[in-house]
Every structure is written in C-alpha cells, then in structure tokens.
N, C-alpha and C positions, 0 to 999 in steps of 0.2 A: 505496499500501501503507500504510496507517496501522495503527501503533501498539495495540494493541485499551489501553480506558481497565481501572482492574481493576472497577470496577462489572459489564463485562461478558464479565468472567471467570467466571461459576457458580461460585463457589466455597461451600465446603462449611461450614453451621455445624459450631462447633463437637458437637454434638449432631447433625447432619446423616450428621456424617462416623465416629461410635460408630456406627450407626445402616446404615450402608453395611453389606454384601456386598466382606469386606476376599479380600482376594488371596496364596491359598493358599500366602504364605512370609512364615516367621517368620529371625529374624537374630540373633545369637547374637558381640557384643563380644566376646571373651577378652583383659583386658590392656591395653586399650589407654589410651592414657597422655594423648592429644590431645584435652583441652576442644575444642577445635574440633571436633575432625575425629569428634567423640562426637553434637556437632550438628549435624552434615551428614545423618548416621546419619540422623537425626533425620526434618530432613524431606527426607532419598528420599523413606525408607520410608509417611510424611505423601506426598510423592506417589504411589505410587505404590498408596495403599491397606494399607499392610504389617500382616498381625496383629499381628504384636508384635518388641520384641523384649527379649532378653536383655539383664544388660547384666554380664558375671563379671568377681571377680576386683577386679584395681583399676582398672576403669573406672570413672568416676563417674556420678555417680549424677545424679538431673535433683531440685529446686531447685539450681541452678548459673550461677552470672552467664555464665561463662565458656561452660558448651554455650549457655541462650538465647541466646548472639551470633549463633551459626550458626544454631540449631534453626526461632527467631525464634515461638516458639506450638505447634513440631512437637511439645512433650513434650506440652502438653497434650490434644494428637489421638491419639495413637498410646501405647497397652498395651504399656507395659516392668512389664519384674520384672529387680529385680538377687540374682543367684546367686554366696556364694564360691566353687564349683569347678564351672570349668567337663565336665569329666572328667562332675559327678551330672548336669549340663543335661544332657548331648546322653545320655544312658541316659535321662533321663526321658523325653528327644524318641522316641525309638527304642520304647518301648516304647508310646506313645500314638500308635506303630506311622507318625512321617515318620520321612522318609530324610531321613540329618545326609549334610552333604558341605561339608571342609573349602573353604577358599579357596586353595590355595598349589601352589605348584610343587612334585610330589612323583613318582616312578616310577608307572608308568603311571598318572595323571594323564588326565583327560575332558579333552581343549583344550573352552572355550564352545559355540561356533560350532558344536561337536559330536556340544557335550548334548542327550537329547531328555528330555521330560518325561515325565506317562507323567498320561493325561486321572486329577481327580479325585483328584492325588496333592500331600498339603501333606506341602514340600519345608524344611526347614533350614538356612541357611544361617551356615561356623563360619568369621568372618573373626577372625585372630590380630592381633601384638602387629606398631606399629607400625617396627620393631628385626628381632626373630628369625622375627616369621611367626606364623602358630598353632603349638602346642604339638605334640611327638610324641602325646605317648602322647593327644591330640588325633584327630589324623590318624590311629590307630594304629580308635582306635576308633567314627570314620567311618561311614561307607557309602561312601564314593564320595569323589572330588574332581574339586575342579575345577581347571581352570590356562588367563589366561587369556595368551592368546598376544602375547608382546613383543620386539620387530624387534633392542631397541634395545642400549647399554652399558651397563639398571642389576635392568635384568629384575627392577626393584619397581615397585609403583606406589603410592601414597597409600591407605591405608587407606579414605578417603572414593569416594574415585574409583575401585577398586576392585570397594565395595557398589554403587556408583552404575551401572556395565557390569554387574554382572554383572544386580540386580538388572531396570536393563531388559530386560535380554535374556532375562530368565527370566521376565519380565510379558509381553513379544513373544509370547511359545513359547504362557503357559498362559489371555493373551486372547484372541491374532492366527491359531493356525498352525494348520494341521490337521495 
C-alpha cells in the first residue's frame, strides 16, 4: 500500500469547485465562538461540496487568520454569508422550501442513524454555541431536530466534530443510499 501524492488526488481548482453541483446541504453556525471550529467546518463543507454556510450572531467571518489556519483555503471555495439573527436566517430558509434541522438533544429528536432524507430535498443544519448549543428559540423554529447518539459521560461533542459526523452521514444518504 502506498500513500497517494497530492498530484494524484484529482483536487478541484477553485473555479471547478464553484461550478460543481453542490450537495443540497446548508450549514448554519450560530454564536460559534471558536475560530478553529469555524475554520474546521469550512474545511468539512469544502470536502463534501456543501452549498453554503451561514455565519450568525457572534460567529466570526473570513478573512481571519485564525479561521484560515484550519480552513486551509476553504473560505475561498465555500459560499458563505453573515446574518446577525439566526431566527431570520431559519425563517428565510424555510420560506425557500428548505427543511431546517437543529443538531441538538431535545425531546422527540430523531437519532442521526434513523433520519431519512427525502429525494430532491434541500436541508439546512443548524449548529449552536459550544457551551449552550442551539438556542431554544431556534430549536422551536426549526422543522425538526437530529441528535447524534452518545454513550459516554459527556453527552456533547465539539461543534466541528458534530458537523463532520452529520454532514458525512447525510452526504452518504443523499448520494449513495436508496
């Protein structure tokens, strides 16, 4: 087994990325404090051709040296927008026919492995603050909630880890499962 060289990975150029058909997922980050988490989410969004990221509330925006450290250029490929109010963002997405889903532990949440994607449907995934999670007002406004099952003592994951897990799972369901 041989590790592949960078020139063997068939990486897209920025122009090719922008022209590519996107995965019908939108990420909404609300009041995310860590610049490293924001950069990591950008990198995940790039890896899976995510349509767009909304950065809401206190969530920092590019250009930012600390975001760039973990994004490694993904802020140049992934479309993003800053909106001050997450509730307005969720409302606007819903008006566009996009199903909004908070990634949070709530009553009647659907476990990630049990969530079924609808064909030709676009989803917006709402991720919240590292300490407080998705605000209750945002949870109440969303169409539903997805929970990542956890068995340990903490029952919380880093936001960038949560985004990676959920995006990978839904990416597979959208692209490869029947």
